[in-house]
N, C-alpha and C positions, 0 to 999 in steps of 0.2 A: 116297480121301482117308484119311490117317493122323489120327484123332481124338485129341488130347492133352487131358488135363483141365486147366484152369486151377487152379493151386495157390494163386495169391494175387493180389490186386488192390490196388494202392497208388496215391493221388493224391499227387503232388509239390506243394511249396509254389506252383510256377509253373503249376499246373492240369494239368500233363501226367499221364497215367494210365499206369501201369506193369503189365502182366500177366506173369505167370510160368507158363511151361509146363514142367512136368516138370523142375525144375531138377537140375544134377548134384550137389547136396548143399547144405550149409548153411556160410556163411562163418564163420569164427572172429571173434569179437568183439575189436576193437582194445583196447589197454590205453593208457588216457590217462595223460599225464605231469603233473607239477605245473606250474600257471599261471605265467607269467612275464611280465615287461613289465606288471605290475598298476599300474593307475593309478585315479583316482577315478572313471572311467567306462568303463574298458575293461580287458582282459586278453588274453593270447594264450596257448594251450596246443597241444600237439602230442600224437600218439599213435603207437602201433607200426602199421606197415602190416599188413594182413590178407592173407594169401595169396589170389590170384585177385581181389581186390577192385579195381574201377576207380573207384568213386566213395564218398563218405562223406557222411553226414548228421550234423550237429551239433545238439543241442538244450541249451538252458541254462534253468534253472528258479531263480527268486527264492526265497530262504529268509527267512522272517519271524524276528523276535526269539525267538519261541517254538518255532522250528525246523520250521514248517510250511512245505512247498514250495508254490509257486503250482500252481493246478490246470493251466494251460496254460503252454507255455514261454513266457519273455519274448524269446527269441532263438532263431531256427532258420536253418540254412544248409544247403540241400540240393545234392546233385550236386558236392560238392567233390573235386577231383582231388588235391590236396596232403594232406599228413598233418599240417597245422597249421591253426589258425584264429585270427584276431584278433577278438574279440567286443567290439562297441561297444554299450554300454547307456546310453541317454539318458533319464534321469528315470523309472526303474522304481521307484524308492522303496525299494529293497533295497540292503544292503551285502554280504550274504553270497549266494552262488550255487553251484548244483550243475551240472556240465557232463559231456554224454557223448556218444559218437559211436557210429555204427553203420556197418558196411561193406556196400557194394551192388556187385551185378553183374548183368548180364542174364541170365546162365546159371546162377546160383547163387541159392539162397535167402538174403535178407538175414540179416546177423547179428542177435543180439540187440543192445540197447544195452550198451555197456561197463559196467563199474562206475564209478559217478560219481566224479569229482574234486570237490573243493571249494575255493572261493577267497573271501576277504573282501576287499572293495575299501576301500583308506583314504578316509575322507571328507574332503572339504576342509573349512576351518574354517566356512564359511557352512552346509553340511549339518550338521555337528556341533551347532552353537549353536542353529539353527533348529529342531532336533528335540526340544529340551528343552520339555517341556509347560508351557505357561502362561507362559514367559519373554517379557518385553517386549524385543525386539531391534530396534535400528535400525542401518542401514548408512549411512555417510558417506564423502564422498570425502576426500582429504588436505586440501582446501581448505574443509572443513566443510559441503558442500553434502549435504543429507539425499537418499540415493538409493533406500532400501528400507526398507519395514516389515513386508512380508508374506513369507512363505517363497518364495512364487512370483516376487515381485520379486527376491529375493535369489539365486535359481537363475539369473536372466537377467543377471547382472553380467558385464561382460567382464572379461577377465584383468587383473590389477593388484592393487595394495596399497589397502586400504581400512581405515577406523576402524570397528569393531563395538562398539556401545554397548548393555550390557545394563542391568538395573535397578541393578546395584551396581558395575559397572566399565566399562572402555573398553579394547579391546586392538586392535593393528594385525593384520590378516589378510591374507594372499595367496591371491588366487583365480587357479588355474591353467587 
């Protein structure tokens, strides 16, 4: 029996284990493109295909106001066969993100992760106002019914038009 050394062991997000035996070489890292279809909780991006790659892994990290990346990805997609990905981010607490991709194939060593792309998601009015430190904020329906006083309550509002009242003014907001 021909003994081949295992050169890499990797566990996928779904629990599958991948063992690499004497790969034919290393795949080139894809090149990410600028994010498109950017919304308050999602964005889409694509990348250049890597020759001989059959799958791709995407990782997205949150970036804090002081530029620090999250220790662990806030979004991971494994075994993608397409060269694009729609990233949906529900309540991660970040507006800025770094996204990258790695190429995979059974006969080749996985590529390094691409240079990361960066995107800033637009905040809806509720997220912008509720982020102000110490601000007293209330959200009312157009009929004057008090609906929310805390950030958690505001994030659960259905799409619609509301009146947002702070200590010194009231404005109409749209939640999409």
